[in-house]
mmCIF file of the N, C-alpha and C atoms, coordinates in Angstrom:
data_MODEL
# 
_entry.id   MODEL 
# 
loop_
_atom_site.group_PDB 
_atom_site.id 
_atom_site.type_symbol 
_atom_site.label_atom_id 
_atom_site.label_alt_id 
_atom_site.label_comp_id 
_atom_site.label_asym_id 
_atom_site.label_entity_id 
_atom_site.label_seq_id 
_atom_site.pdbx_PDB_ins_code 
_atom_site.Cartn_x 
_atom_site.Cartn_y 
_atom_site.Cartn_z 
_atom_site.occupancy 
_atom_site.B_iso_or_equiv 
_atom_site.pdbx_formal_charge 
_atom_site.auth_seq_id 
_atom_site.auth_comp_id 
_atom_site.auth_asym_id 
_atom_site.auth_atom_id 
_atom_site.pdbx_PDB_model_num 
ATOM 1   N N  . ASN A 1 1  ? -27.906 -34.624 28.835 1.00 0.00 ? 1  ASN A N  1 
ATOM 2   C CA . ASN A 1 1  ? -27.669 -36.052 28.796 1.00 0.00 ? 1  ASN A CA 1 
ATOM 3   C C  . ASN A 1 1  ? -28.859 -36.937 29.303 1.00 0.00 ? 1  ASN A C  1 
ATOM 4   N N  . ASN A 1 2  ? -29.503 -37.587 28.508 1.00 0.00 ? 2  ASN A N  1 
ATOM 5   C CA . ASN A 1 2  ? -30.669 -38.284 28.745 1.00 0.00 ? 2  ASN A CA 1 
ATOM 6   C C  . ASN A 1 2  ? -30.456 -39.413 29.830 1.00 0.00 ? 2  ASN A C  1 
ATOM 7   N N  . ALA A 1 3  ? -29.280 -40.177 29.845 1.00 0.00 ? 3  ALA A N  1 
ATOM 8   C CA . ALA A 1 3  ? -28.961 -41.003 30.724 1.00 0.00 ? 3  ALA A CA 1 
ATOM 9   C C  . ALA A 1 3  ? -29.131 -40.355 32.166 1.00 0.00 ? 3  ALA A C  1 
ATOM 10  N N  . ALA A 1 4  ? -28.461 -39.365 32.418 1.00 0.00 ? 4  ALA A N  1 
ATOM 11  C CA . ALA A 1 4  ? -28.516 -38.607 33.684 1.00 0.00 ? 4  ALA A CA 1 
ATOM 12  C C  . ALA A 1 4  ? -29.810 -38.201 34.024 1.00 0.00 ? 4  ALA A C  1 
ATOM 13  N N  . CYS A 1 5  ? -30.572 -37.790 33.091 1.00 0.00 ? 5  CYS A N  1 
ATOM 14  C CA . CYS A 1 5  ? -32.063 -37.414 33.381 1.00 0.00 ? 5  CYS A CA 1 
ATOM 15  C C  . CYS A 1 5  ? -32.845 -38.633 33.739 1.00 0.00 ? 5  CYS A C  1 
ATOM 16  N N  . ARG A 1 6  ? -32.751 -39.857 33.027 1.00 0.00 ? 6  ARG A N  1 
ATOM 17  C CA . ARG A 1 6  ? -33.461 -40.792 33.436 1.00 0.00 ? 6  ARG A CA 1 
ATOM 18  C C  . ARG A 1 6  ? -33.129 -41.261 34.928 1.00 0.00 ? 6  ARG A C  1 
ATOM 19  N N  . GLY A 1 7  ? -31.959 -41.268 35.183 1.00 0.00 ? 7  GLY A N  1 
ATOM 20  C CA . GLY A 1 7  ? -31.441 -41.626 36.469 1.00 0.00 ? 7  GLY A CA 1 
ATOM 21  C C  . GLY A 1 7  ? -32.035 -40.799 37.570 1.00 0.00 ? 7  GLY A C  1 
ATOM 22  N N  . GLU A 1 8  ? -31.927 -39.430 37.438 1.00 0.00 ? 8  GLU A N  1 
ATOM 23  C CA . GLU A 1 8  ? -32.639 -38.584 38.266 1.00 0.00 ? 8  GLU A CA 1 
ATOM 24  C C  . GLU A 1 8  ? -34.065 -38.752 38.480 1.00 0.00 ? 8  GLU A C  1 
ATOM 25  N N  . ARG A 1 9  ? -34.707 -38.894 37.342 1.00 0.00 ? 9  ARG A N  1 
ATOM 26  C CA . ARG A 1 9  ? -36.071 -39.116 37.327 1.00 0.00 ? 9  ARG A CA 1 
ATOM 27  C C  . ARG A 1 9  ? -36.636 -40.304 38.250 1.00 0.00 ? 9  ARG A C  1 
ATOM 28  N N  . GLU A 1 10 ? -35.834 -41.462 38.031 1.00 0.00 ? 10 GLU A N  1 
ATOM 29  C CA . GLU A 1 10 ? -36.095 -42.632 38.735 1.00 0.00 ? 10 GLU A CA 1 
ATOM 30  C C  . GLU A 1 10 ? -35.958 -42.389 40.205 1.00 0.00 ? 10 GLU A C  1 
ATOM 31  N N  . ARG A 1 11 ? -34.945 -41.589 40.522 1.00 0.00 ? 11 ARG A N  1 
ATOM 32  C CA . ARG A 1 11 ? -34.730 -41.338 42.005 1.00 0.00 ? 11 ARG A CA 1 
ATOM 33  C C  . ARG A 1 11 ? -35.661 -40.604 42.642 1.00 0.00 ? 11 ARG A C  1 
ATOM 34  N N  . ALA A 1 12 ? -36.015 -39.573 41.930 1.00 0.00 ? 12 ALA A N  1 
ATOM 35  C CA . ALA A 1 12 ? -37.090 -38.659 42.208 1.00 0.00 ? 12 ALA A CA 1 
ATOM 36  C C  . ALA A 1 12 ? -38.481 -39.311 42.437 1.00 0.00 ? 12 ALA A C  1 
ATOM 37  N N  . LEU A 1 13 ? -38.807 -40.148 41.534 1.00 0.00 ? 13 LEU A N  1 
ATOM 38  C CA . LEU A 1 13 ? -39.995 -41.003 41.713 1.00 0.00 ? 13 LEU A CA 1 
ATOM 39  C C  . LEU A 1 13 ? -40.055 -41.972 42.844 1.00 0.00 ? 13 LEU A C  1 
ATOM 40  N N  . ALA A 1 14 ? -38.933 -42.561 42.960 1.00 0.00 ? 14 ALA A N  1 
ATOM 41  C CA . ALA A 1 14 ? -38.672 -43.413 44.176 1.00 0.00 ? 14 ALA A CA 1 
ATOM 42  C C  . ALA A 1 14 ? -38.889 -42.813 45.463 1.00 0.00 ? 14 ALA A C  1 
ATOM 43  N N  . LEU A 1 15 ? -38.512 -41.434 45.648 1.00 0.00 ? 15 LEU A N  1 
ATOM 44  C CA . LEU A 1 15 ? -38.473 -40.664 46.846 1.00 0.00 ? 15 LEU A CA 1 
ATOM 45  C C  . LEU A 1 15 ? -39.931 -40.230 46.941 1.00 0.00 ? 15 LEU A C  1 
ATOM 46  N N  . TYR A 1 16 ? -40.620 -39.860 45.826 1.00 0.00 ? 16 TYR A N  1 
ATOM 47  C CA . TYR A 1 16 ? -42.017 -39.233 45.938 1.00 0.00 ? 16 TYR A CA 1 
ATOM 48  C C  . TYR A 1 16 ? -42.950 -40.341 46.318 1.00 0.00 ? 16 TYR A C  1 
ATOM 49  N N  . ASN A 1 17 ? -42.620 -41.600 45.858 1.00 0.00 ? 17 ASN A N  1 
ATOM 50  C CA . ASN A 1 17 ? -43.566 -42.629 46.275 1.00 0.00 ? 17 ASN A CA 1 
ATOM 51  C C  . ASN A 1 17 ? -43.338 -43.132 47.657 1.00 0.00 ? 17 ASN A C  1 
ATOM 52  N N  . THR A 1 18 ? -42.369 -42.580 48.434 1.00 0.00 ? 18 THR A N  1 
ATOM 53  C CA . THR A 1 18 ? -42.284 -42.877 49.727 1.00 0.00 ? 18 THR A CA 1 
ATOM 54  C C  . THR A 1 18 ? -43.002 -41.882 50.725 1.00 0.00 ? 18 THR A C  1 
ATOM 55  N N  . LEU A 1 19 ? -43.396 -40.754 50.135 1.00 0.00 ? 19 LEU A N  1 
ATOM 56  C CA . LEU A 1 19 ? -44.129 -39.628 50.779 1.00 0.00 ? 19 LEU A CA 1 
ATOM 57  C C  . LEU A 1 19 ? -45.444 -39.944 51.108 1.00 0.00 ? 19 LEU A C  1 
ATOM 58  N N  . THR A 1 20 ? -45.995 -39.479 52.293 1.00 0.00 ? 20 THR A N  1 
ATOM 59  C CA . THR A 1 20 ? -47.376 -39.585 52.738 1.00 0.00 ? 20 THR A CA 1 
ATOM 60  C C  . THR A 1 20 ? -48.189 -38.709 51.800 1.00 0.00 ? 20 THR A C  1 
ATOM 61  N N  . LYS A 1 21 ? -49.600 -38.824 51.665 1.00 0.00 ? 21 LYS A N  1 
ATOM 62  C CA . LYS A 1 21 ? -50.356 -37.950 50.980 1.00 0.00 ? 21 LYS A CA 1 
ATOM 63  C C  . LYS A 1 21 ? -50.227 -36.515 51.230 1.00 0.00 ? 21 LYS A C  1 
ATOM 64  N N  . GLU A 1 22 ? -50.053 -36.292 52.595 1.00 0.00 ? 22 GLU A N  1 
ATOM 65  C CA . GLU A 1 22 ? -49.920 -34.850 53.009 1.00 0.00 ? 22 GLU A CA 1 
ATOM 66  C C  . GLU A 1 22 ? -48.643 -34.268 52.546 1.00 0.00 ? 22 GLU A C  1 
ATOM 67  N N  . GLN A 1 23 ? -47.427 -35.069 52.548 1.00 0.00 ? 23 GLN A N  1 
ATOM 68  C CA . GLN A 1 23 ? -46.299 -34.660 52.190 1.00 0.00 ? 23 GLN A CA 1 
ATOM 69  C C  . GLN A 1 23 ? -46.338 -34.334 50.616 1.00 0.00 ? 23 GLN A C  1 
ATOM 70  N N  . GLN A 1 24 ? -46.988 -35.163 49.809 1.00 0.00 ? 24 GLN A N  1 
ATOM 71  C CA . GLN A 1 24 ? -47.074 -35.097 48.461 1.00 0.00 ? 24 GLN A CA 1 
ATOM 72  C C  . GLN A 1 24 ? -47.779 -33.830 48.028 1.00 0.00 ? 24 GLN A C  1 
ATOM 73  N N  . ASP A 1 25 ? -48.796 -33.548 48.902 1.00 0.00 ? 25 ASP A N  1 
ATOM 74  C CA . ASP A 1 25 ? -49.635 -32.229 48.629 1.00 0.00 ? 25 ASP A CA 1 
ATOM 75  C C  . ASP A 1 25 ? -48.784 -31.075 48.770 1.00 0.00 ? 25 ASP A C  1 
ATOM 76  N N  . GLN A 1 26 ? -47.851 -31.153 49.594 1.00 0.00 ? 26 GLN A N  1 
ATOM 77  C CA . GLN A 1 26 ? -46.785 -29.787 49.759 1.00 0.00 ? 26 GLN A CA 1 
ATOM 78  C C  . GLN A 1 26 ? -45.912 -29.592 48.659 1.00 0.00 ? 26 GLN A C  1 
ATOM 79  N N  . ILE A 1 27 ? -45.794 -30.533 47.720 1.00 0.00 ? 27 ILE A N  1 
ATOM 80  C CA . ILE A 1 27 ? -45.041 -30.504 46.409 1.00 0.00 ? 27 ILE A CA 1 
ATOM 81  C C  . ILE A 1 27 ? -45.782 -29.582 45.497 1.00 0.00 ? 27 ILE A C  1 
ATOM 82  N N  . PRO A 1 28 ? -45.197 -28.546 44.909 1.00 0.00 ? 28 PRO A N  1 
ATOM 83  C CA . PRO A 1 28 ? -45.966 -27.756 43.963 1.00 0.00 ? 28 PRO A CA 1 
ATOM 84  C C  . PRO A 1 28 ? -46.568 -28.642 42.850 1.00 0.00 ? 28 PRO A C  1 
ATOM 85  N N  . GLN A 1 29 ? -47.727 -28.188 42.384 1.00 0.00 ? 29 GLN A N  1 
ATOM 86  C CA . GLN A 1 29 ? -48.474 -28.911 41.451 1.00 0.00 ? 29 GLN A CA 1 
ATOM 87  C C  . GLN A 1 29 ? -47.609 -29.078 40.118 1.00 0.00 ? 29 GLN A C  1 
ATOM 88  N N  . GLN A 1 30 ? -47.089 -28.223 39.668 1.00 0.00 ? 30 GLN A N  1 
ATOM 89  C CA . GLN A 1 30 ? -46.472 -28.099 38.497 1.00 0.00 ? 30 GLN A CA 1 
ATOM 90  C C  . GLN A 1 30 ? -45.212 -29.192 38.423 1.00 0.00 ? 30 GLN A C  1 
ATOM 91  N N  . LEU A 1 31 ? -44.627 -29.243 39.565 1.00 0.00 ? 31 LEU A N  1 
ATOM 92  C CA . LEU A 1 31 ? -43.610 -30.491 39.631 1.00 0.00 ? 31 LEU A CA 1 
ATOM 93  C C  . LEU A 1 31 ? -44.120 -31.758 39.722 1.00 0.00 ? 31 LEU A C  1 
ATOM 94  N N  . ARG A 1 32 ? -45.203 -31.865 40.386 1.00 0.00 ? 32 ARG A N  1 
ATOM 95  C CA . ARG A 1 32 ? -45.848 -33.305 40.402 1.00 0.00 ? 32 ARG A CA 1 
ATOM 96  C C  . ARG A 1 32 ? -46.365 -33.678 39.037 1.00 0.00 ? 32 ARG A C  1 
ATOM 97  N N  . VAL A 1 33 ? -46.944 -32.723 38.257 1.00 0.00 ? 33 VAL A N  1 
ATOM 98  C CA . VAL A 1 33 ? -47.365 -33.107 36.913 1.00 0.00 ? 33 VAL A CA 1 
ATOM 99  C C  . VAL A 1 33 ? -46.254 -33.501 36.138 1.00 0.00 ? 33 VAL A C  1 
ATOM 100 N N  . TRP A 1 34 ? -45.118 -32.675 36.247 1.00 0.00 ? 34 TRP A N  1 
ATOM 101 C CA . TRP A 1 34 ? -43.920 -33.068 35.333 1.00 0.00 ? 34 TRP A CA 1 
ATOM 102 C C  . TRP A 1 34 ? -43.373 -34.476 35.777 1.00 0.00 ? 34 TRP A C  1 
ATOM 103 N N  . LEU A 1 35 ? -43.281 -34.670 37.157 1.00 0.00 ? 35 LEU A N  1 
ATOM 104 C CA . LEU A 1 35 ? -42.720 -35.958 37.525 1.00 0.00 ? 35 LEU A CA 1 
ATOM 105 C C  . LEU A 1 35 ? -43.625 -37.095 37.061 1.00 0.00 ? 35 LEU A C  1 
ATOM 106 N N  . ARG A 1 36 ? -44.818 -36.905 37.247 1.00 0.00 ? 36 ARG A N  1 
ATOM 107 C CA . ARG A 1 36 ? -45.660 -38.137 36.976 1.00 0.00 ? 36 ARG A CA 1 
ATOM 108 C C  . ARG A 1 36 ? -45.955 -38.377 35.491 1.00 0.00 ? 36 ARG A C  1 
ATOM 109 N N  . TYR A 1 37 ? -46.232 -37.240 34.793 1.00 0.00 ? 37 TYR A N  1 
ATOM 110 C CA . TYR A 1 37 ? -46.757 -37.379 33.467 1.00 0.00 ? 37 TYR A CA 1 
ATOM 111 C C  . TYR A 1 37 ? -45.906 -36.930 32.365 1.00 0.00 ? 37 TYR A C  1 
ATOM 112 N N  . ARG A 1 38 ? -45.363 -35.747 32.396 1.00 0.00 ? 38 ARG A N  1 
ATOM 113 C CA . ARG A 1 38 ? -44.555 -35.174 31.459 1.00 0.00 ? 38 ARG A CA 1 
ATOM 114 C C  . ARG A 1 38 ? -43.270 -35.885 31.298 1.00 0.00 ? 38 ARG A C  1 
ATOM 115 N N  . SER A 1 39 ? -42.630 -36.249 32.492 1.00 0.00 ? 39 SER A N  1 
ATOM 116 C CA . SER A 1 39 ? -41.256 -37.024 32.343 1.00 0.00 ? 39 SER A CA 1 
ATOM 117 C C  . SER A 1 39 ? -41.519 -38.390 31.752 1.00 0.00 ? 39 SER A C  1 
ATOM 118 N N  . GLU A 1 40 ? -42.731 -38.907 31.883 1.00 0.00 ? 40 GLU A N  1 
ATOM 119 C CA . GLU A 1 40 ? -42.924 -40.276 31.288 1.00 0.00 ? 40 GLU A CA 1 
ATOM 120 C C  . GLU A 1 40 ? -42.850 -40.118 29.798 1.00 0.00 ? 40 GLU A C  1 
ATOM 121 N N  . LYS A 1 41 ? -43.484 -39.084 29.269 1.00 0.00 ? 41 LYS A N  1 
ATOM 122 C CA . LYS A 1 41 ? -43.391 -38.792 27.845 1.00 0.00 ? 41 LYS A CA 1 
ATOM 123 C C  . LYS A 1 41 ? -41.973 -38.836 27.236 1.00 0.00 ? 41 LYS A C  1 
ATOM 124 N N  . TYR A 1 42 ? -41.069 -38.385 27.968 1.00 0.00 ? 42 TYR A N  1 
ATOM 125 C CA . TYR A 1 42 ? -39.742 -38.230 27.462 1.00 0.00 ? 42 TYR A CA 1 
ATOM 126 C C  . TYR A 1 42 ? -38.793 -39.332 27.888 1.00 0.00 ? 42 TYR A C  1 
ATOM 127 N N  . PHE A 1 43 ? -39.145 -39.838 29.129 1.00 0.00 ? 43 PHE A N  1 
ATOM 128 C CA . PHE A 1 43 ? -38.043 -40.970 29.653 1.00 0.00 ? 43 PHE A CA 1 
ATOM 129 C C  . PHE A 1 43 ? -38.833 -42.281 29.971 1.00 0.00 ? 43 PHE A C  1 
ATOM 130 N N  . GLY A 1 44 ? -39.982 -42.308 29.580 1.00 0.00 ? 44 GLY A N  1 
ATOM 131 C CA . GLY A 1 44 ? -40.644 -43.675 29.974 1.00 0.00 ? 44 GLY A CA 1 
ATOM 132 C C  . GLY A 1 44 ? -40.098 -44.918 29.276 1.00 0.00 ? 44 GLY A C  1 
ATOM 133 N N  . SER A 1 45 ? -40.615 -46.033 29.745 1.00 0.00 ? 45 SER A N  1 
ATOM 134 C CA . SER A 1 45 ? -40.109 -47.221 29.386 1.00 0.00 ? 45 SER A CA 1 
ATOM 135 C C  . SER A 1 45 ? -40.377 -47.384 27.877 1.00 0.00 ? 45 SER A C  1 
ATOM 136 N N  . HIS A 1 46 ? -41.353 -46.792 27.206 1.00 0.00 ? 46 HIS A N  1 
ATOM 137 C CA . HIS A 1 46 ? -41.651 -47.030 25.808 1.00 0.00 ? 46 HIS A CA 1 
ATOM 138 C C  . HIS A 1 46 ? -40.641 -46.336 24.931 1.00 0.00 ? 46 HIS A C  1 
ATOM 139 N N  . ARG A 1 47 ? -39.852 -45.473 25.397 1.00 0.00 ? 47 ARG A N  1 
ATOM 140 C CA . ARG A 1 47 ? -38.752 -44.756 24.725 1.00 0.00 ? 47 ARG A CA 1 
ATOM 141 C C  . ARG A 1 47 ? -37.600 -45.722 24.300 1.00 0.00 ? 47 ARG A C  1 
ATOM 142 N N  . THR A 1 48 ? -37.139 -45.423 23.161 1.00 0.00 ? 48 THR A N  1 
ATOM 143 C CA . THR A 1 48 ? -35.869 -46.196 22.707 1.00 0.00 ? 48 THR A CA 1 
ATOM 144 C C  . THR A 1 48 ? -34.736 -45.982 23.723 1.00 0.00 ? 48 THR A C  1 
ATOM 145 N N  . PRO A 1 49 ? -34.094 -47.063 24.208 1.00 0.00 ? 49 PRO A N  1 
ATOM 146 C CA . PRO A 1 49 ? -32.998 -46.830 25.133 1.00 0.00 ? 49 PRO A CA 1 
ATOM 147 C C  . PRO A 1 49 ? -31.821 -46.255 24.368 1.00 0.00 ? 49 PRO A C  1 
ATOM 148 N N  . PRO A 1 50 ? -31.027 -45.513 25.088 1.00 0.00 ? 50 PRO A N  1 
ATOM 149 C CA . PRO A 1 50 ? -29.836 -44.869 24.400 1.00 0.00 ? 50 PRO A CA 1 
ATOM 150 C C  . PRO A 1 50 ? -28.786 -46.091 24.113 1.00 0.00 ? 50 PRO A C  1 
ATOM 151 N N  . GLN A 1 51 ? -28.232 -45.721 22.899 1.00 0.00 ? 51 GLN A N  1 
ATOM 152 C CA . GLN A 1 51 ? -27.355 -46.779 22.359 1.00 0.00 ? 51 GLN A CA 1 
ATOM 153 C C  . GLN A 1 51 ? -25.836 -46.116 22.404 1.00 0.00 ? 51 GLN A C  1 
ATOM 154 N N  . SER A 1 52 ? -24.990 -47.016 22.572 1.00 0.00 ? 52 SER A N  1 
ATOM 155 C CA . SER A 1 52 ? -23.480 -46.642 22.727 1.00 0.00 ? 52 SER A CA 1 
ATOM 156 C C  . SER A 1 52 ? -22.991 -45.871 21.429 1.00 0.00 ? 52 SER A C  1 
ATOM 157 N N  . LYS A 1 53 ? -22.006 -45.080 21.568 1.00 0.00 ? 53 LYS A N  1 
ATOM 158 C CA . LYS A 1 53 ? -21.683 -44.389 20.417 1.00 0.00 ? 53 LYS A CA 1 
ATOM 159 C C  . LYS A 1 53 ? -20.922 -45.199 19.483 1.00 0.00 ? 53 LYS A C  1 
ATOM 160 N N  . SER A 1 54 ? -20.346 -46.259 19.790 1.00 0.00 ? 54 SER A N  1 
ATOM 161 C CA . SER A 1 54 ? -19.469 -47.119 18.861 1.00 0.00 ? 54 SER A CA 1 
ATOM 162 C C  . SER A 1 54 ? -20.489 -47.734 17.768 1.00 0.00 ? 54 SER A C  1 
ATOM 163 N N  . LYS A 1 55 ? -21.655 -47.935 18.033 1.00 0.00 ? 55 LYS A N  1 
ATOM 164 C CA . LYS A 1 55 ? -22.753 -48.405 17.019 1.00 0.00 ? 55 LYS A CA 1 
ATOM 165 C C  . LYS A 1 55 ? -22.897 -47.330 15.923 1.00 0.00 ? 55 LYS A C  1 
ATOM 166 N N  . HIS A 1 56 ? -22.627 -45.953 16.238 1.00 0.00 ? 56 HIS A N  1 
ATOM 167 C CA . HIS A 1 56 ? -23.041 -44.934 15.239 1.00 0.00 ? 56 HIS A CA 1 
ATOM 168 C C  . HIS A 1 56 ? -21.846 -44.511 14.528 1.00 0.00 ? 56 HIS A C  1 
ATOM 169 N N  . LYS A 1 57 ? -20.580 -45.158 14.366 1.00 0.00 ? 57 LYS A N  1 
ATOM 170 C CA . LYS A 1 57 ? -19.458 -44.742 13.683 1.00 0.00 ? 57 LYS A CA 1 
ATOM 171 C C  . LYS A 1 57 ? -19.719 -44.737 12.270 1.00 0.00 ? 57 LYS A C  1 
ATOM 172 N N  . LYS A 1 58 ? -19.261 -43.577 11.590 1.00 0.00 ? 58 LYS A N  1 
ATOM 173 C CA . LYS A 1 58 ? -19.501 -43.423 10.148 1.00 0.00 ? 58 LYS A CA 1 
ATOM 174 C C  . LYS A 1 58 ? -18.565 -44.280 9.502  1.00 0.00 ? 58 LYS A C  1 
ATOM 175 N N  . LYS A 1 59 ? -18.877 -45.003 8.432  1.00 0.00 ? 59 LYS A N  1 
ATOM 176 C CA . LYS A 1 59 ? -17.961 -45.671 7.662  1.00 0.00 ? 59 LYS A CA 1 
ATOM 177 C C  . LYS A 1 59 ? -17.302 -44.772 6.640  1.00 0.00 ? 59 LYS A C  1 
ATOM 178 N N  . ARG A 1 60 ? -16.088 -45.086 6.487  1.00 0.00 ? 60 ARG A N  1 
ATOM 179 C CA . ARG A 1 60 ? -15.296 -44.252 5.499  1.00 0.00 ? 60 ARG A CA 1 
ATOM 180 C C  . ARG A 1 60 ? -14.981 -44.715 4.332  1.00 0.00 ? 60 ARG A C  1 
# 
């Protein structure tokens, strides 16, 4: 569910941005890269926002 992933990413970024440089360095590099760069690719503001299912109903 992308909506849940977007919310978790926003919470994680908010927490990450409150950490000191030393605390950020304790987070594994792979997680930092995903959080800052890879997740932006999939969930960034340039992505099309999710639409409600009611707009996608098939006409019979």
